[in-house]
N, C-alpha and C positions, 0 to 999 in steps of 0.2 A: 694307284690310288685307290683312295677306301672305297668301298663298293657296297658297304653297307651292310656286309657279312659280320656277324659278330665271332669274334675267337675268343678263347679261353686265355684268362692273364691272373697272374699274379701282381696285384698292386705293390707288394714288396718284395723288391727284386733287392735292392742295395741303394744305400744313403750316398747321395752323391753330391758330398759335402765337398770336396775336392775331387779335379781332373788330371792326369790320371790316377787311379788308385795304387798305393804305394806297392801293390803286389805286381803291378807292370813293371816295376825300378828292377834294373838287373847290375853287377858290377861294371864301374865304369874304371879306364886305363887313360893316365897322361891328360885328364882335366884337371884345372887349376879356378879355383875359387874367383882368385884375381883378377882372371881371363873375362870374368862375366858379372862383376861389381859393378861396369857400368851402367848394368838395367836396372841400379837403384840410384840415378843421376836425379836431381830436385826432389820435391816434394811429393808425399802421397804413397808410400810405401811405406810398410808394418815391420815390425821387430815383436818377434817373438821368443819366451824363455821357458823349454820344459824343465820342469821338475818331475821325474818320475817316480818319486816314492810315495806311498800311500799309507794308512794305516791298516789295511784289509782291503783285499781283491775281491769286488763286488763277483757276483756269481754270473753275469752277462758281459761283464769288461773283457775287451779286446784289444785295449789302447798299451800304450808303450808305459808299464808301469808295472813297479813291485813293492811288494810289502813286507817289513818287519825289517830293514837295513838296519843298520846300527850307525851311530853319528859320526865315527872314523870315516865310513864310507860317503856318506853327506857332505862331509867336509872337503875329502878328496875333490869330490864332484862339483862342489861347487867352484873351488881352486881351480878347477879346468878349467870350469866356462871362463875366469879372468885369464887366461893365458889364453883362450878362444878368443876373447875380447880383443886381448893388446894385439894378437896378429890378425881380427878383421877391419879395425879402425885403422891399421897402416894400408889397405888397397881399398878402402870405400872412395868414393868419389869424394871430392870438397863441396862438395852440391849435396851434397844429400841430407834430406832431413826425412825425419822418420813421426809419419802422422799418428801411428797410435803404437804401443808397446803392452802385449798382453803376457802375462807368467799362466801358464796350464802344465796339465798336470794328468796323473797322478794327483794327490792334493798339495798344491802349495802353500796351505798355511799348517800343514803340519811340520814347519818348520819352524824355528825358534823365534823370538820378537830380533834378537838380535842376528840372525840369519836375513831374515826378511830386510830389517833394514839396512844389513851389508848389501845387498843383494841391489836394492834400490838406489843405492848412494853409489855401488860401483855401474853400473849402468847407466845410469842421468849422468855420472863426471867424465862416461869414456866413449859414449855413441851420444849423434848428433837426434836426442830427442827434441821435437817443436816445440814451441810455448805454450800450444794448446793443444798440444797431444794427448788421446785418448788413454787412459792407461787403466787396463783391466785383467781382474785376476779369478780364478775358479776358487772356491771354497766344498766344505761338508758340511754339515750341522754339528757333528761333532769337535771339528776342528776351528767352529766360530766361538770365540770369545768376544768379552768386552774387550780385555786389552787389546788384542790384536784387530779386529775391527777399528778400534780409536789409532792405532797405528798406521792403518790401512789408509785413514782418513787424513791423518798426519802427513802421510807420505806422498798424498795428491794423486790417488786412486779414484777413477770416476765410474768405473761399473766393474760390479759384483756379482758373478753365477753363485749362484745356492746350487745345489745338487740335492733335492727335497726326495724326488721321485714318486713320491705318496704320504700322506698322511694318513693312512692306514697303517696300523702293525703288523696286522697277516701279509698286508703286500709288501711293505719292506723284510719283511723275516723271508721270503719267497724271493725276493732280489737278494739276498743274503748281505743287506744295507746293515751296519750297524748300528745306527742312530734309531731313536723311536721317535713315534711323532712329538713328545713333549720338548725334546731336543732340536726338532725341525721346526716347532713354533717357536722354541726361544730365537734359536738362529735367526729366522726370518723377521724377527720384531726387534732384536738388535740391530741388523743390516739397516733396514729401512727407518728407525731411530735414529743413525747416522750422518742423514742425508746425501746420502750417495747423488752424483746424477741418474745411476740409470742402477738397477737392482733388478735379476734377472731368477727366474725360480723353474727348474728344470722339473718335468711329469715322465713317468713313463705309462702307457697303456698299452694293454697286448695280455697280460697275465693272464694264463689259466684261471676261471674262475671269477674273475674281477670283472665288474656290473658297471653300468652305467651309473649306478647309483652310488658305487662307491668313488668311482672316476669323479662323478660331479661333486660328490662331499669334499673332494680333495681339492679341486680346483673353486668351490665355493669357500674353502678355508683361506685359501690362498689369494683370493680378489680382494676380499677383508683385507689384505695387507697393501693394497694399493700400487705392488709392485709395477714399471713401467716397463717390462716384459716379462712374458711366462713363455715357455718350450715347451710344447707334446710332443715324446721322442715315440715311436712304435718299438714295441721291445721285437730288437732282433739277437740272436742266440749263436756268433759265428763260433766257427772252427776251433778249437783249443781252449774255449774259456770254461771256466766250472760247472755251470749249468749240461755243459752236453758231456761232461764227465759224470755228472752223475745221472743222465739217461733223460735231461729235460731238453733236449735236442730236438726234438719235435712237435714241441708245442706250439710254436706259432701257427691260431686259426687266422687266416686272412680277412674274412668275414667279419668274425668276432672283432677281429681289431679295426676292423672299416667303419664296423658299427660304432666302437666306441669312441674314432677318431669324429666321427661328427658329431656325436650326443657331447666331447670335449670341445670342439669348436663352436659348437651352436650355442654352450655355455658362455663362453670366453666373449663373443661377439656380444650376447646378450648384457654381460656387465661393462661394456665400454672399450674393448680390446676390439682391434683392426688384424687381420689377417693379413701376413705379408710374403708366409711362404707355406710350405705345409706343416712346418714345425714353431715357425715363428709368428707370434702375436704380440703386438705392440698396445700399449692403452694410450686413448686419445688425452692428453693434458695441454695443459696450456706452453709448456714447452715443447709438445709433439702434436698442434691441431689435426694433421693430416699424415699418420701414418701409410709409408706403402705408397709415396707417390715422389717420392727422390729420387732419382735417375743418378747414380753414377757411375764412373768406369773404375769394377772392379776386378776385370779380365785379362788386363796387362799391366796393373803396379806390381811391385816386386815384394818380397818378403824375405828377412834374412832371420834364420833361427838360430838358436843357442842351445848349447846342451847336448844331446843326442835322442833321438825319437820322433823331434819336431823336425819341418819339412822347410827348405829354403827354396824359393821360387826367383831364380835369375834368369828373364827373358825364356830363352826357350832348355834352359837347364833347371833341370826338379832334383832336389838330391836332398839325401836324408838316411840315417843308418837303416841297416836292412830291418825289414817287418819282421818282428819277433813274437811269438806267441808265450812260449811257455815264459813262467819264473825263470828257470834257468837259463834259458840264452837271453834274455831281456837283461839277466843282472850281469852276463857276461859285458856283451855288448855296454852297459854300464862300467864295468871294471876299466876295461879296454879305454874309452873315453877318459876315464881319469889317470890312464899312462899316458895318454898322447900327446905328440911332443908339435905334430903339423896337422892343422887344421885349416890349413890351404887345399889340401887333395882332395876331393869329391871323389870318393872311392865307389860311391854306389846311388843311384838315379837313374835320368833318363834323359835322352837330350830330343824335345819335340820340335815335328816338323812343323811347318807353317798350317799344314791340315788340321794338324792335332793342335795347335795353336787357336785356330778359328773353333774347331770343338771345345776346347776349354771356354773360350768366350761364350761359346753359345749357352752353354749347361749353368756358368756361374751367373747368366742376365736371366735367361727363360726361367727360371724357378723360384725368382725372387722378383716380387712386384716394386716397382710395377711392367716391370720388364725389359725385354732386348729392344734397343731401337734401331733401325732399318739405317738410318742416317750414319749412326755412331759404329755402327757396323763398318759399313763403306768407307766412312774416315779411316778406319781402322786398319780396313787391309785392300781398301779400293777394289770391294766385288760386290755383288749383290745377294744377301740375305737369303732372299727367295730360291735365286738359282743354286746355291751352294748346299742348302737345308730344302729340298722339296716336300720331304715327308712333314714340314709345319703346314703346306696347305693341307695334309691328309686328316693333321690333326684339329684343323678347322673345322674341317667337314665332319669332324668327330664332337665339335663340341667341348674340346679341353683348352683352344685358343683361340682368341680372337682379335683383331686387330683393334687398338685405341685399348687406355688403361682400362682396368676392372676397380668397379669399387669393393668396400667390404664385403659385399655379397656375392661379388662375381656379374657384376651385372655392368652393363658400356653407358658410357654417359653419352652425352649428345653428341649425335652424328658420329658414336662408335669411339669416341675421345674426350677424355678430363685432362684438367690443366696437369701438369706434369713439372714440377723444381728440377731442378737440374744442378747437380753439384759438380766444380769443377776438379774431375779427376787427376792423376799422373799426366796423363795426354794434354790438358787444360785443354779438353772441349766440352763445350757450350750448345744446348740445341737453341733454338730461335725463340729470341727473349724468354728463356725459362720453360718454353711451350713446346711438346713432340709430339707430332700428328701421327706419325708414323711407328708405332708399335706392337710387337705381338707380346701380348700378355695373358697367362692362364687363366682361364675362367673359373669356377669355382670345384666345378667337375675336375679339372684340370689339376689344381692344387692336391687334390686328396689321389692324384693318380705321380705325382712327382719321382715315387719313388719306381715305377715304371717307366715312366716317359724317362728320366735322367740317363738309366741304361742302355736306351733306346738309343742313343746319341753316342756310343761308347762305337769307336772305330773297331774292324774286325781284328788289325795288329793287335791294339790293346787288348779285346777281348781275351783274342789266342793265347796273350803273355797272362794273364791273369788266371784264366785255364789252364795254363800251363802250372802256375806258381799252386794253381789248388790241390791238383792231381798230386805234385811232387810232395805236395803235405799231409797228403791224406784226408782232403776236402770231401764229405758228403753231400749227397744230392739236396738234402734238403736246406740247404743254406744257399751260398753263392752259386756255386754250379752250376745247379740244377738250374736256376733262375735263369743263368746268361745263357745256359744253351739253349733257352725254348725261347730265347728272344726272337 
């Protein structure tokens, strides 16, 4: 139990966008995707296509992507995706309906208009997308032109995520971004004029020399466009990225970063945005009058990934190509993918135990408002949340989480609860008349600690796997290894 004694902590250990991290994956033998496709029965699942091509590689980027590829390699990759889709659709359950389709990268709009149109037509004609499926794509300012924006609208895209990162030229240059502020403003204007259901702008904070004033200037420029969502990402410099090679690997100052986080989140709240996670802010609107109140089951639904670099989640099986850092390694994976004939053999990934499935469920729900439902957890696993995760009680004593939904300021509603709208997820579960009185929800302070709280939920086995990978690949103490070993 928490004794009230304070211990030093680093708020920025790891971004828990999924669990477990790819560095916990290992080679698999005799695992066939067809044996796990039953986890995609029914509705509520996700389809993802990874396009790992960029104009240039940003200095902080450790995603699976490469720059400077010729068109022959891009065409070979797209043809391999088509063959992959043909094999996947033969083993998909007849009841499968994908509720969303996301194209990420890389920079997907680096593709030509003809290539983009071909990708959309191929996927729609060969895989079961729902009639109301959300269609999402990522882009960058230099690739966002009027013609491609019009094409996306025609192709039924519902959400576009624009990686702006900053409207300050000197900050963009330090980050290694190729666009300038004028190009960012032009791209933002084009996307907002097109009338997509949702446009999201991404920003990064925590740069050395970045001030609250420069961050707020960028955010005030952004809110003038009134995008539906804004994401604020703290700067992480991971092993193998160009910034580390340039000697910038030790720039992260947690206190400076946290001060910027507080300034940025306060600015967005003052401008009508509701914080629903450490990074995500949603604008109140007629379309979304109560952000952060929708409780949906996202920890048990499945996801199928196309291309290489993305992950498939098929029940206990998580699979993807090996986690690669350098351009040479990623390029070799892309070339191997282009030559591949059997896409049903899962050669790299992890098979999760029930305990790890429970950890994944808690991480996926706790870090996003409205939080995690005790009743939904009981229904999914037949167990009690507080008994499986007694650390939640300790975090309640610290004031990081509370029972009952939190409002935009992290305050509890009447009697500690607020009305919560619950979506019907992949399991078809609903709360009591749309209300859920038994939530664990992050407080305002807890949201700011998400990158510390999330890693605390990593199991000992997964932590050992991740640290083993870090040591084998020359990871240094200033990043993940140091943070995990001190937890």
